[in-house]
mmCIF file as gemmi writes it, N, C-alpha and C atoms, coordinates in Angstrom:
data_model
loop_
_atom_site.group_PDB
_atom_site.id
_atom_site.type_symbol
_atom_site.label_atom_id
_atom_site.label_alt_id
_atom_site.label_comp_id
_atom_site.label_asym_id
_atom_site.label_entity_id
_atom_site.label_seq_id
_atom_site.pdbx_PDB_ins_code
_atom_site.Cartn_x
_atom_site.Cartn_y
_atom_site.Cartn_z
_atom_site.occupancy
_atom_site.B_iso_or_equiv
_atom_site.pdbx_formal_charge
_atom_site.auth_seq_id
_atom_site.auth_asym_id
_atom_site.pdbx_PDB_model_num
ATOM 1 N N . UNK Axp A 1 ? 57.316 52.916 60.042 1 0 ? 1 A 1
ATOM 2 C CA . UNK Axp A 1 ? 56.755 54.018 60.763 1 0 ? 1 A 1
ATOM 3 C C . UNK Axp A 1 ? 55.423 53.558 61.376 1 0 ? 1 A 1
ATOM 4 N N . UNK Axp A 2 ? 55.159 53.991 62.578 1 0 ? 2 A 1
ATOM 5 C CA . UNK Axp A 2 ? 53.895 53.748 63.26 1 0 ? 2 A 1
ATOM 6 C C . UNK Axp A 2 ? 53.173 55.079 63.399 1 0 ? 2 A 1
ATOM 7 N N . UNK Axp A 3 ? 51.903 55.082 63.046 1 0 ? 3 A 1
ATOM 8 C CA . UNK Axp A 3 ? 51.084 56.286 63.198 1 0 ? 3 A 1
ATOM 9 C C . UNK Axp A 3 ? 50.134 56.063 64.36 1 0 ? 3 A 1
ATOM 10 N N . UNK Axp A 4 ? 50.128 56.998 65.291 1 0 ? 4 A 1
ATOM 11 C CA . UNK Axp A 4 ? 49.2 56.983 66.422 1 0 ? 4 A 1
ATOM 12 C C . UNK Axp A 4 ? 48.452 58.305 66.373 1 0 ? 4 A 1
ATOM 13 N N . UNK Axp A 5 ? 47.124 58.243 66.219 1 0 ? 5 A 1
ATOM 14 C CA . UNK Axp A 5 ? 46.374 59.489 66.057 1 0 ? 5 A 1
ATOM 15 C C . UNK Axp A 5 ? 44.91 59.296 66.412 1 0 ? 5 A 1
ATOM 16 N N . UNK Axp A 6 ? 44.243 60.436 66.66 1 0 ? 6 A 1
ATOM 17 C CA . UNK Axp A 6 ? 42.804 60.401 66.898 1 0 ? 6 A 1
ATOM 18 C C . UNK Axp A 6 ? 42.155 61.567 66.161 1 0 ? 6 A 1
ATOM 19 N N . UNK Axp A 7 ? 40.839 61.476 65.98 1 0 ? 7 A 1
ATOM 20 C CA . UNK Axp A 7 ? 40.09 62.544 65.331 1 0 ? 7 A 1
ATOM 21 C C . UNK Axp A 7 ? 40.493 62.745 63.881 1 0 ? 7 A 1
ATOM 22 N N . UNK Axp A 8 ? 40.734 63.991 63.506 1 0 ? 8 A 1
ATOM 23 C CA . UNK Axp A 8 ? 41.138 64.284 62.134 1 0 ? 8 A 1
ATOM 24 C C . UNK Axp A 8 ? 42.513 63.706 61.827 1 0 ? 8 A 1
ATOM 25 N N . UNK Axp A 9 ? 43.361 63.624 62.836 1 0 ? 9 A 1
ATOM 26 C CA . UNK Axp A 9 ? 44.67 62.997 62.647 1 0 ? 9 A 1
ATOM 27 C C . UNK Axp A 9 ? 44.534 61.53 62.276 1 0 ? 9 A 1
ATOM 28 N N . UNK Axp A 10 ? 43.553 60.853 62.865 1 0 ? 10 A 1
ATOM 29 C CA . UNK Axp A 10 ? 43.299 59.455 62.524 1 0 ? 10 A 1
ATOM 30 C C . UNK Axp A 10 ? 42.839 59.333 61.079 1 0 ? 10 A 1
ATOM 31 N N . UNK Axp A 11 ? 42.03 60.292 60.631 1 0 ? 11 A 1
ATOM 32 C CA . UNK Axp A 11 ? 41.578 60.297 59.239 1 0 ? 11 A 1
ATOM 33 C C . UNK Axp A 11 ? 42.772 60.446 58.301 1 0 ? 11 A 1
ATOM 34 N N . UNK Axp A 12 ? 43.663 61.352 58.626 1 0 ? 12 A 1
ATOM 35 C CA . UNK Axp A 12 ? 44.862 61.539 57.813 1 0 ? 12 A 1
ATOM 36 C C . UNK Axp A 12 ? 45.731 60.284 57.867 1 0 ? 12 A 1
ATOM 37 N N . UNK Axp A 13 ? 45.819 59.663 59.043 1 0 ? 13 A 1
ATOM 38 C CA . UNK Axp A 13 ? 46.584 58.426 59.187 1 0 ? 13 A 1
ATOM 39 C C . UNK Axp A 13 ? 46.06 57.32 58.286 1 0 ? 13 A 1
ATOM 40 N N . UNK Axp A 14 ? 44.747 57.216 58.159 1 0 ? 14 A 1
ATOM 41 C CA . UNK Axp A 14 ? 44.143 56.212 57.277 1 0 ? 14 A 1
ATOM 42 C C . UNK Axp A 14 ? 44.582 56.444 55.839 1 0 ? 14 A 1
ATOM 43 N N . UNK Axp A 15 ? 44.544 57.695 55.414 1 0 ? 15 A 1
ATOM 44 C CA . UNK Axp A 15 ? 44.937 58.012 54.043 1 0 ? 15 A 1
ATOM 45 C C . UNK Axp A 15 ? 46.418 57.728 53.822 1 0 ? 15 A 1
ATOM 46 N N . UNK Axp A 16 ? 47.257 58.13 54.774 1 0 ? 16 A 1
ATOM 47 C CA . UNK Axp A 16 ? 48.695 57.889 54.647 1 0 ? 16 A 1
ATOM 48 C C . UNK Axp A 16 ? 48.984 56.389 54.577 1 0 ? 16 A 1
ATOM 49 N N . UNK Axp A 17 ? 48.328 55.613 55.43 1 0 ? 17 A 1
ATOM 50 C CA . UNK Axp A 17 ? 48.544 54.164 55.432 1 0 ? 17 A 1
ATOM 51 C C . UNK Axp A 17 ? 48.06 53.534 54.13 1 0 ? 17 A 1
ATOM 52 N N . UNK Axp A 18 ? 47.023 54.101 53.532 1 0 ? 18 A 1
ATOM 53 C CA . UNK Axp A 18 ? 46.479 53.556 52.293 1 0 ? 18 A 1
ATOM 54 C C . UNK Axp A 18 ? 47.374 53.849 51.09 1 0 ? 18 A 1
ATOM 55 N N . UNK Axp A 19 ? 47.983 55.019 51.066 1 0 ? 19 A 1
ATOM 56 C CA . UNK Axp A 19 ? 48.769 55.396 49.878 1 0 ? 19 A 1
ATOM 57 C C . UNK Axp A 19 ? 50.278 55.331 50.099 1 0 ? 19 A 1
ATOM 58 N N . UNK Axp A 20 ? 50.712 55.32 51.355 1 0 ? 20 A 1
ATOM 59 C CA . UNK Axp A 20 ? 52.142 55.283 51.652 1 0 ? 20 A 1
ATOM 60 C C . UNK Axp A 20 ? 52.626 53.873 51.873 1 0 ? 20 A 1
ATOM 61 N N . UNK Axp A 21 ? 53.884 53.656 51.649 1 0 ? 21 A 1
ATOM 62 C CA . UNK Axp A 21 ? 54.452 52.313 51.813 1 0 ? 21 A 1
ATOM 63 C C . UNK Axp A 21 ? 55.338 52.198 53.052 1 0 ? 21 A 1
ATOM 64 N N . UNK Axp A 22 ? 55.509 53.288 53.796 1 0 ? 22 A 1
ATOM 65 C CA . UNK Axp A 22 ? 56.402 53.273 54.955 1 0 ? 22 A 1
ATOM 66 C C . UNK Axp A 22 ? 55.687 52.976 56.267 1 0 ? 22 A 1
ATOM 67 N N . UNK Axp A 23 ? 54.361 52.971 56.272 1 0 ? 23 A 1
ATOM 68 C CA . UNK Axp A 23 ? 53.593 52.747 57.494 1 0 ? 23 A 1
ATOM 69 C C . UNK Axp A 23 ? 53.548 51.256 57.799 1 0 ? 23 A 1
ATOM 70 N N . UNK Axp A 24 ? 53.896 50.91 59.037 1 0 ? 24 A 1
ATOM 71 C CA . UNK Axp A 24 ? 53.875 49.513 59.456 1 0 ? 24 A 1
ATOM 72 C C . UNK Axp A 24 ? 52.708 49.213 60.392 1 0 ? 24 A 1
ATOM 73 N N . UNK Axp A 25 ? 52.325 50.189 61.207 1 0 ? 25 A 1
ATOM 74 C CA . UNK Axp A 25 ? 51.215 50.029 62.147 1 0 ? 25 A 1
ATOM 75 C C . UNK Axp A 25 ? 50.404 51.315 62.169 1 0 ? 25 A 1
ATOM 76 N N . UNK Axp A 26 ? 49.114 51.17 62.294 1 0 ? 26 A 1
ATOM 77 C CA . UNK Axp A 26 ? 48.215 52.321 62.381 1 0 ? 26 A 1
ATOM 78 C C . UNK Axp A 26 ? 47.372 52.151 63.639 1 0 ? 26 A 1
ATOM 79 N N . UNK Axp A 27 ? 47.539 53.062 64.574 1 0 ? 27 A 1
ATOM 80 C CA . UNK Axp A 27 ? 46.802 53.017 65.836 1 0 ? 27 A 1
ATOM 81 C C . UNK Axp A 27 ? 45.937 54.271 65.877 1 0 ? 27 A 1
ATOM 82 N N . UNK Axp A 28 ? 44.621 54.08 65.799 1 0 ? 28 A 1
ATOM 83 C CA . UNK Axp A 28 ? 43.719 55.226 65.663 1 0 ? 28 A 1
ATOM 84 C C . UNK Axp A 28 ? 42.563 55.149 66.649 1 0 ? 28 A 1
ATOM 85 N N . UNK Axp A 29 ? 41.941 56.315 66.859 1 0 ? 29 A 1
ATOM 86 C CA . UNK Axp A 29 ? 40.782 56.404 67.733 1 0 ? 29 A 1
ATOM 87 C C . UNK Axp A 29 ? 39.926 57.578 67.287 1 0 ? 29 A 1
ATOM 88 N N . UNK Axp A 30 ? 38.632 57.466 67.452 1 0 ? 30 A 1
ATOM 89 C CA . UNK Axp A 30 ? 37.689 58.543 67.187 1 0 ? 30 A 1
ATOM 90 C C . UNK Axp A 30 ? 37.929 59.169 65.814 1 0 ? 30 A 1
ATOM 91 N N . UNK Axp A 31 ? 37.856 58.365 64.778 1 0 ? 31 A 1
ATOM 92 C CA . UNK Axp A 31 ? 38.126 58.833 63.417 1 0 ? 31 A 1
ATOM 93 C C . UNK Axp A 31 ? 37.059 59.838 62.991 1 0 ? 31 A 1
ATOM 94 N N . UNK Axp A 32 ? 37.513 60.98 62.511 1 0 ? 32 A 1
ATOM 95 C CA . UNK Axp A 32 ? 36.594 61.983 61.966 1 0 ? 32 A 1
ATOM 96 C C . UNK Axp A 32 ? 36.679 61.96 60.449 1 0 ? 32 A 1
ATOM 97 N N . UNK Axp A 33 ? 35.747 62.657 59.82 1 0 ? 33 A 1
ATOM 98 C CA . UNK Axp A 33 ? 35.667 62.735 58.358 1 0 ? 33 A 1
ATOM 99 C C . UNK Axp A 33 ? 35.359 61.379 57.747 1 0 ? 33 A 1
ATOM 100 N N . UNK Axp A 34 ? 34.509 60.626 58.403 1 0 ? 34 A 1
ATOM 101 C CA . UNK Axp A 34 ? 34.125 59.308 57.92 1 0 ? 34 A 1
ATOM 102 C C . UNK Axp A 34 ? 32.616 59.145 57.986 1 0 ? 34 A 1
ATOM 103 N N . UNK Axp A 35 ? 32.051 58.609 56.931 1 0 ? 35 A 1
ATOM 104 C CA . UNK Axp A 35 ? 30.625 58.263 56.857 1 0 ? 35 A 1
ATOM 105 C C . UNK Axp A 35 ? 29.711 59.458 57.119 1 0 ? 35 A 1
ATOM 106 N N . UNK Axp A 36 ? 29.912 60.503 56.342 1 0 ? 36 A 1
ATOM 107 C CA . UNK Axp A 36 ? 29.142 61.736 56.497 1 0 ? 36 A 1
ATOM 108 C C . UNK Axp A 36 ? 27.632 61.501 56.354 1 0 ? 36 A 1
ATOM 109 N N . UNK Axp A 37 ? 27.23 60.629 55.438 1 0 ? 37 A 1
ATOM 110 C CA . UNK Axp A 37 ? 25.796 60.394 55.233 1 0 ? 37 A 1
ATOM 111 C C . UNK Axp A 37 ? 25.157 59.802 56.488 1 0 ? 37 A 1
ATOM 112 N N . UNK Axp A 38 ? 25.84 58.851 57.119 1 0 ? 38 A 1
ATOM 113 C CA . UNK Axp A 38 ? 25.329 58.271 58.364 1 0 ? 38 A 1
ATOM 114 C C . UNK Axp A 38 ? 25.203 59.355 59.431 1 0 ? 38 A 1
ATOM 115 N N . UNK Axp A 39 ? 26.211 60.187 59.539 1 0 ? 39 A 1
ATOM 116 C CA . UNK Axp A 39 ? 26.191 61.283 60.515 1 0 ? 39 A 1
ATOM 117 C C . UNK Axp A 39 ? 25.008 62.199 60.245 1 0 ? 39 A 1
ATOM 118 N N . UNK Axp A 40 ? 24.805 62.552 58.989 1 0 ? 40 A 1
ATOM 119 C CA . UNK Axp A 40 ? 23.711 63.451 58.61 1 0 ? 40 A 1
ATOM 120 C C . UNK Axp A 40 ? 22.347 62.794 58.853 1 0 ? 40 A 1
ATOM 121 N N . UNK Axp A 41 ? 22.181 61.568 58.371 1 0 ? 41 A 1
ATOM 122 C CA . UNK Axp A 41 ? 20.886 60.873 58.478 1 0 ? 41 A 1
ATOM 123 C C . UNK Axp A 41 ? 20.477 60.605 59.924 1 0 ? 41 A 1
ATOM 124 N N . UNK Axp A 42 ? 21.441 60.476 60.818 1 0 ? 42 A 1
ATOM 125 C CA . UNK Axp A 42 ? 21.144 60.149 62.213 1 0 ? 42 A 1
ATOM 126 C C . UNK Axp A 42 ? 21.287 61.342 63.152 1 0 ? 42 A 1
ATOM 127 N N . UNK Axp A 43 ? 21.305 62.539 62.561 1 0 ? 43 A 1
ATOM 128 C CA . UNK Axp A 43 ? 21.376 63.788 63.339 1 0 ? 43 A 1
ATOM 129 C C . UNK Axp A 43 ? 22.543 63.804 64.321 1 0 ? 43 A 1
ATOM 130 N N . UNK Axp A 44 ? 23.69 63.298 63.867 1 0 ? 44 A 1
ATOM 131 C CA . UNK Axp A 44 ? 24.894 63.299 64.696 1 0 ? 44 A 1
ATOM 132 C C . UNK Axp A 44 ? 25.834 64.435 64.304 1 0 ? 44 A 1
ATOM 133 N N . UNK Axp A 45 ? 25.342 65.325 63.46 1 0 ? 45 A 1
ATOM 134 C CA . UNK Axp A 45 ? 26.185 66.41 62.951 1 0 ? 45 A 1
ATOM 135 C C . UNK Axp A 45 ? 26.249 67.562 63.947 1 0 ? 45 A 1
ATOM 136 N N . UNK Axp A 46 ? 27.041 67.329 64.977 1 0 ? 46 A 1
ATOM 137 C CA . UNK Axp A 46 ? 27.304 68.339 66.006 1 0 ? 46 A 1
ATOM 138 C C . UNK Axp A 46 ? 28.814 68.547 66.069 1 0 ? 46 A 1
ATOM 139 N N . UNK Axp A 47 ? 29.237 69.544 66.785 1 0 ? 47 A 1
ATOM 140 C CA . UNK Axp A 47 ? 30.67 69.813 66.896 1 0 ? 47 A 1
ATOM 141 C C . UNK Axp A 47 ? 31.266 70.145 65.55 1 0 ? 47 A 1
ATOM 142 N N . UNK Axp A 48 ? 32.301 69.416 65.156 1 0 ? 48 A 1
ATOM 143 C CA . UNK Axp A 48 ? 32.974 69.705 63.892 1 0 ? 48 A 1
ATOM 144 C C . UNK Axp A 48 ? 32.079 69.478 62.678 1 0 ? 48 A 1
ATOM 145 N N . UNK Axp A 49 ? 30.964 68.772 62.857 1 0 ? 49 A 1
ATOM 146 C CA . UNK Axp A 49 ? 30.066 68.485 61.743 1 0 ? 49 A 1
ATOM 147 C C . UNK Axp A 49 ? 28.883 69.455 61.633 1 0 ? 49 A 1
ATOM 148 N N . UNK Axp A 50 ? 28.781 70.432 62.526 1 0 ? 50 A 1
ATOM 149 C CA . UNK Axp A 50 ? 27.635 71.347 62.524 1 0 ? 50 A 1
ATOM 150 C C . UNK Axp A 50 ? 27.463 72.071 61.203 1 0 ? 50 A 1
ATOM 151 N N . UNK Axp A 51 ? 28.55 72.338 60.515 1 0 ? 51 A 1
ATOM 152 C CA . UNK Axp A 51 ? 28.484 73.033 59.232 1 0 ? 51 A 1
ATOM 153 C C . UNK Axp A 51 ? 27.683 72.285 58.193 1 0 ? 51 A 1
ATOM 154 N N . UNK Axp A 52 ? 27.663 70.952 58.274 1 0 ? 52 A 1
ATOM 155 C CA . UNK Axp A 52 ? 26.892 70.157 57.321 1 0 ? 52 A 1
ATOM 156 C C . UNK Axp A 52 ? 25.41 70.487 57.457 1 0 ? 52 A 1
ATOM 157 N N . UNK Axp A 53 ? 24.902 70.465 58.675 1 0 ? 53 A 1
ATOM 158 C CA . UNK Axp A 53 ? 23.478 70.741 58.901 1 0 ? 53 A 1
ATOM 159 C C . UNK Axp A 53 ? 23.142 72.193 58.578 1 0 ? 53 A 1
ATOM 160 N N . UNK Axp A 54 ? 24.027 73.088 58.974 1 0 ? 54 A 1
ATOM 161 C CA . UNK Axp A 54 ? 23.791 74.507 58.707 1 0 ? 54 A 1
ATOM 162 C C . UNK Axp A 54 ? 23.708 74.767 57.205 1 0 ? 54 A 1
ATOM 163 N N . UNK Axp A 55 ? 24.61 74.19 56.438 1 0 ? 55 A 1
ATOM 164 C CA . UNK Axp A 55 ? 24.586 74.356 54.981 1 0 ? 55 A 1
ATOM 165 C C . UNK Axp A 55 ? 23.291 73.788 54.419 1 0 ? 55 A 1
ATOM 166 N N . UNK Axp A 56 ? 22.882 72.639 54.91 1 0 ? 56 A 1
ATOM 167 C CA . UNK Axp A 56 ? 21.648 72.007 54.436 1 0 ? 56 A 1
ATOM 168 C C . UNK Axp A 56 ? 20.423 72.862 54.741 1 0 ? 56 A 1
ATOM 169 N N . UNK Axp A 57 ? 20.409 73.499 55.905 1 0 ? 57 A 1
ATOM 170 C CA . UNK Axp A 57 ? 19.287 74.393 56.248 1 0 ? 57 A 1
ATOM 171 C C . UNK Axp A 57 ? 19.254 75.62 55.344 1 0 ? 57 A 1
ATOM 172 N N . UNK Axp A 58 ? 20.431 76.171 55.06 1 0 ? 58 A 1
ATOM 173 C CA . UNK Axp A 58 ? 20.504 77.375 54.247 1 0 ? 58 A 1
ATOM 174 C C . UNK Axp A 58 ? 20.28 77.114 52.764 1 0 ? 58 A 1
ATOM 175 N N . UNK Axp A 59 ? 20.645 75.921 52.316 1 0 ? 59 A 1
ATOM 176 C CA . UNK Axp A 59 ? 20.519 75.574 50.896 1 0 ? 59 A 1
ATOM 177 C C . UNK Axp A 59 ? 19.89 74.19 50.74 1 0 ? 59 A 1
ATOM 178 N N . UNK Axp A 60 ? 18.629 74.035 51.127 1 0 ? 60 A 1
ATOM 179 C CA . UNK Axp A 60 ? 18.002 72.702 51.084 1 0 ? 60 A 1
ATOM 180 C C . UNK Axp A 60 ? 17.999 72.086 49.688 1 0 ? 60 A 1
ATOM 181 N N . UNK Axp A 61 ? 17.967 72.925 48.669 1 0 ? 61 A 1
ATOM 182 C CA . UNK Axp A 61 ? 17.961 72.402 47.302 1 0 ? 61 A 1
ATOM 183 C C . UNK Axp A 61 ? 19.309 71.784 46.911 1 0 ? 61 A 1
ATOM 184 N N . UNK Axp A 62 ? 20.345 72.015 47.708 1 0 ? 62 A 1
ATOM 185 C CA . UNK Axp A 62 ? 21.678 71.491 47.414 1 0 ? 62 A 1
ATOM 186 C C . UNK Axp A 62 ? 22.076 70.337 48.34 1 0 ? 62 A 1
ATOM 187 N N . UNK Axp A 63 ? 21.139 69.831 49.123 1 0 ? 63 A 1
ATOM 188 C CA . UNK Axp A 63 ? 21.461 68.787 50.094 1 0 ? 63 A 1
ATOM 189 C C . UNK Axp A 63 ? 22.04 67.543 49.428 1 0 ? 63 A 1
ATOM 190 N N . UNK Axp A 64 ? 21.41 67.074 48.379 1 0 ? 64 A 1
ATOM 191 C CA . UNK Axp A 64 ? 21.901 65.873 47.691 1 0 ? 64 A 1
ATOM 192 C C . UNK Axp A 64 ? 23.304 66.102 47.124 1 0 ? 64 A 1
ATOM 193 N N . UNK Axp A 65 ? 23.518 67.27 46.55 1 0 ? 65 A 1
ATOM 194 C CA . UNK Axp A 65 ? 24.838 67.623 46.014 1 0 ? 65 A 1
ATOM 195 C C . UNK Axp A 65 ? 25.882 67.649 47.132 1 0 ? 65 A 1
ATOM 196 N N . UNK Axp A 66 ? 25.523 68.231 48.258 1 0 ? 66 A 1
ATOM 197 C CA . UNK Axp A 66 ? 26.427 68.303 49.41 1 0 ? 66 A 1
ATOM 198 C C . UNK Axp A 66 ? 26.852 66.912 49.854 1 0 ? 66 A 1
ATOM 199 N N . UNK Axp A 67 ? 25.888 66.026 50.042 1 0 ? 67 A 1
ATOM 200 C CA . UNK Axp A 67 ? 26.191 64.678 50.518 1 0 ? 67 A 1
ATOM 201 C C . UNK Axp A 67 ? 27.018 63.896 49.501 1 0 ? 67 A 1
ATOM 202 N N . UNK Axp A 68 ? 26.767 64.124 48.229 1 0 ? 68 A 1
ATOM 203 C CA . UNK Axp A 68 ? 27.553 63.453 47.192 1 0 ? 68 A 1
ATOM 204 C C . UNK Axp A 68 ? 29.007 63.92 47.222 1 0 ? 68 A 1
ATOM 205 N N . UNK Axp A 69 ? 29.23 65.201 47.384 1 0 ? 69 A 1
ATOM 206 C CA . UNK Axp A 69 ? 30.608 65.74 47.456 1 0 ? 69 A 1
ATOM 207 C C . UNK Axp A 69 ? 31.317 65.223 48.705 1 0 ? 69 A 1
ATOM 208 N N . UNK Axp A 70 ? 30.604 65.188 49.838 1 0 ? 70 A 1
ATOM 209 C CA . UNK Axp A 70 ? 31.216 64.685 51.074 1 0 ? 70 A 1
ATOM 210 C C . UNK Axp A 70 ? 31.587 63.208 50.947 1 0 ? 70 A 1
ATOM 211 N N . UNK Axp A 71 ? 30.767 62.453 50.234 1 0 ? 71 A 1
ATOM 212 C CA . UNK Axp A 71 ? 31.056 61.033 50.024 1 0 ? 71 A 1
ATOM 213 C C . UNK Axp A 71 ? 32.383 60.852 49.284 1 0 ? 71 A 1
ATOM 214 N N . UNK Axp A 72 ? 32.697 61.775 48.4 1 0 ? 72 A 1
ATOM 215 C CA . UNK Axp A 72 ? 33.932 61.682 47.612 1 0 ? 72 A 1
ATOM 216 C C . UNK Axp A 72 ? 35.184 61.85 48.467 1 0 ? 72 A 1
ATOM 217 N N . UNK Axp A 73 ? 35.1 62.582 49.568 1 0 ? 73 A 1
ATOM 218 C CA . UNK Axp A 73 ? 36.269 62.803 50.412 1 0 ? 73 A 1
ATOM 219 C C . UNK Axp A 73 ? 36.232 61.972 51.699 1 0 ? 73 A 1
ATOM 220 N N . UNK Axp A 74 ? 35.277 61.071 51.797 1 0 ? 74 A 1
ATOM 221 C CA . UNK Axp A 74 ? 35.125 60.223 52.975 1 0 ? 74 A 1
ATOM 222 C C . UNK Axp A 74 ? 36.343 59.309 53.119 1 0 ? 74 A 1
ATOM 223 N N . UNK Axp A 75 ? 36.961 59.306 54.288 1 0 ? 75 A 1
ATOM 224 C CA . UNK Axp A 75 ? 38.159 58.478 54.489 1 0 ? 75 A 1
ATOM 225 C C . UNK Axp A 75 ? 37.864 56.988 54.402 1 0 ? 75 A 1
ATOM 226 N N . UNK Axp A 76 ? 36.605 56.594 54.527 1 0 ? 76 A 1
ATOM 227 C CA . UNK Axp A 76 ? 36.264 55.179 54.385 1 0 ? 76 A 1
ATOM 228 C C . UNK Axp A 76 ? 36.613 54.665 52.99 1 0 ? 76 A 1
ATOM 229 N N . UNK Axp A 77 ? 36.677 55.559 52.019 1 0 ? 77 A 1
ATOM 230 C CA . UNK Axp A 77 ? 37.051 55.164 50.658 1 0 ? 77 A 1
ATOM 231 C C . UNK Axp A 77 ? 38.475 54.622 50.596 1 0 ? 77 A 1
ATOM 232 N N . UNK Axp A 78 ? 39.3 54.981 51.557 1 0 ? 78 A 1
ATOM 233 C CA . UNK Axp A 78 ? 40.7 54.559 51.563 1 0 ? 78 A 1
ATOM 234 C C . UNK Axp A 78 ? 40.927 53.274 52.357 1 0 ? 78 A 1
ATOM 235 N N . UNK Axp A 79 ? 39.978 52.895 53.176 1 0 ? 79 A 1
ATOM 236 C CA . UNK Axp A 79 ? 40.165 51.763 54.087 1 0 ? 79 A 1
ATOM 237 C C . UNK Axp A 79 ? 40.537 50.472 53.366 1 0 ? 79 A 1
ATOM 238 N N . UNK Axp A 80 ? 39.944 50.212 52.236 1 0 ? 80 A 1
ATOM 239 C CA . UNK Axp A 80 ? 40.208 48.961 51.536 1 0 ? 80 A 1
ATOM 240 C C . UNK Axp A 80 ? 41.641 48.857 50.998 1 0 ? 80 A 1
ATOM 241 N N . UNK Axp A 81 ? 42.346 49.975 50.947 1 0 ? 81 A 1
ATOM 242 C CA . UNK Axp A 81 ? 43.71 49.985 50.419 1 0 ? 81 A 1
ATOM 243 C C . UNK Axp A 81 ? 44.783 49.859 51.504 1 0 ? 81 A 1
ATOM 244 N N . UNK Axp A 82 ? 44.363 49.809 52.752 1 0 ? 82 A 1
ATOM 245 C CA . UNK Axp A 82 ? 45.318 49.681 53.859 1 0 ? 82 A 1
ATOM 246 C C . UNK Axp A 82 ? 45.793 48.236 53.936 1 0 ? 82 A 1
ATOM 247 N N . UNK Axp A 83 ? 47.112 48.062 53.947 1 0 ? 83 A 1
ATOM 248 C CA . UNK Axp A 83 ? 47.683 46.713 53.975 1 0 ? 83 A 1
ATOM 249 C C . UNK Axp A 83 ? 48.46 46.434 55.256 1 0 ? 83 A 1
ATOM 250 N N . UNK Axp A 84 ? 48.351 47.319 56.257 1 0 ? 84 A 1
ATOM 251 C CA . UNK Axp A 84 ? 49.089 47.149 57.506 1 0 ? 84 A 1
ATOM 252 C C . UNK Axp A 84 ? 48.119 46.834 58.641 1 0 ? 84 A 1
ATOM 253 N N . UNK Axp A 85 ? 48.672 46.458 59.774 1 0 ? 85 A 1
ATOM 254 C CA . UNK Axp A 85 ? 47.857 46.212 60.962 1 0 ? 85 A 1
ATOM 255 C C . UNK Axp A 85 ? 47.235 47.524 61.426 1 0 ? 85 A 1
ATOM 256 N N . UNK Axp A 86 ? 45.937 47.485 61.706 1 0 ? 86 A 1
ATOM 257 C CA . UNK Axp A 86 ? 45.226 48.658 62.22 1 0 ? 86 A 1
ATOM 258 C C . UNK Axp A 86 ? 44.695 48.31 63.599 1 0 ? 86 A 1
ATOM 259 N N . UNK Axp A 87 ? 44.989 49.168 64.566 1 0 ? 87 A 1
ATOM 260 C CA . UNK Axp A 87 ? 44.513 48.993 65.928 1 0 ? 87 A 1
ATOM 261 C C . UNK Axp A 87 ? 43.583 50.16 66.23 1 0 ? 87 A 1
ATOM 262 N N . UNK Axp A 88 ? 42.373 49.843 66.626 1 0 ? 88 A 1
ATOM 263 C CA . UNK Axp A 88 ? 41.376 50.867 66.905 1 0 ? 88 A 1
ATOM 264 C C . UNK Axp A 88 ? 41.19 50.986 68.406 1 0 ? 88 A 1
ATOM 265 N N . UNK Axp A 89 ? 41.455 52.177 68.936 1 0 ? 89 A 1
ATOM 266 C CA . UNK Axp A 89 ? 41.242 52.422 70.354 1 0 ? 89 A 1
ATOM 267 C C . UNK Axp A 89 ? 39.818 52.891 70.582 1 0 ? 89 A 1
ATOM 268 N N . UNK Axp A 90 ? 39.173 52.336 71.593 1 0 ? 90 A 1
ATOM 269 C CA . UNK Axp A 90 ? 37.801 52.714 71.901 1 0 ? 90 A 1
ATOM 270 C C . UNK Axp A 90 ? 37.621 52.688 73.404 1 0 ? 90 A 1
ATOM 271 N N . UNK Axp A 91 ? 36.923 53.671 73.918 1 0 ? 91 A 1
ATOM 272 C CA . UNK Axp A 91 ? 36.678 53.721 75.352 1 0 ? 91 A 1
ATOM 273 C C . UNK Axp A 91 ? 35.316 54.328 75.61 1 0 ? 91 A 1
ATOM 274 N N . UNK Axp A 92 ? 34.635 53.836 76.612 1 0 ? 92 A 1
ATOM 275 C CA . UNK Axp A 92 ? 33.36 54.421 76.993 1 0 ? 92 A 1
ATOM 276 C C . UNK Axp A 92 ? 33.54 55.432 78.122 1 0 ? 92 A 1
ATOM 277 N N . UNK Axp A 93 ? 34.767 55.561 78.597 1 0 ? 93 A 1
ATOM 278 C CA . UNK Axp A 93 ? 35.045 56.497 79.669 1 0 ? 93 A 1
ATOM 279 C C . UNK Axp A 93 ? 35.249 57.899 79.109 1 0 ? 93 A 1
ATOM 280 N N . UNK Axp A 94 ? 34.808 58.905 79.859 1 0 ? 94 A 1
ATOM 281 C CA . UNK Axp A 94 ? 34.962 60.281 79.386 1 0 ? 94 A 1
ATOM 282 C C . UNK Axp A 94 ? 35.904 61.024 80.287 1 0 ? 94 A 1
C-alpha cells in the first residue's frame, strides 16, 4: 500500500507506516501535529495551532503541563519506527 497525504493526513500516514506492515511507500507534505514545542516557542501557533496559544493565555500556570502532554502525541515520536521509503513533498509556491 502507498500512502499519499498532507497535513493531518500526513501525520496519520506517519503513524500507520510506523505501526503497520502493509505500507510500502509514504508520500507526505506539510505534516501537522509535529514538534509542538518548536511551534509554540517560535510563535508559529496559528491556524490549526491557535488553540495551543489560547490555552496558554487562559491557563499560564498549566503551560508546562500542556507542552508535556502535546509532546506525548507528537508524530515525530513515530518517525524512528518507519521502515519504508518516505518521500517528502515541499514547495515554495502558493
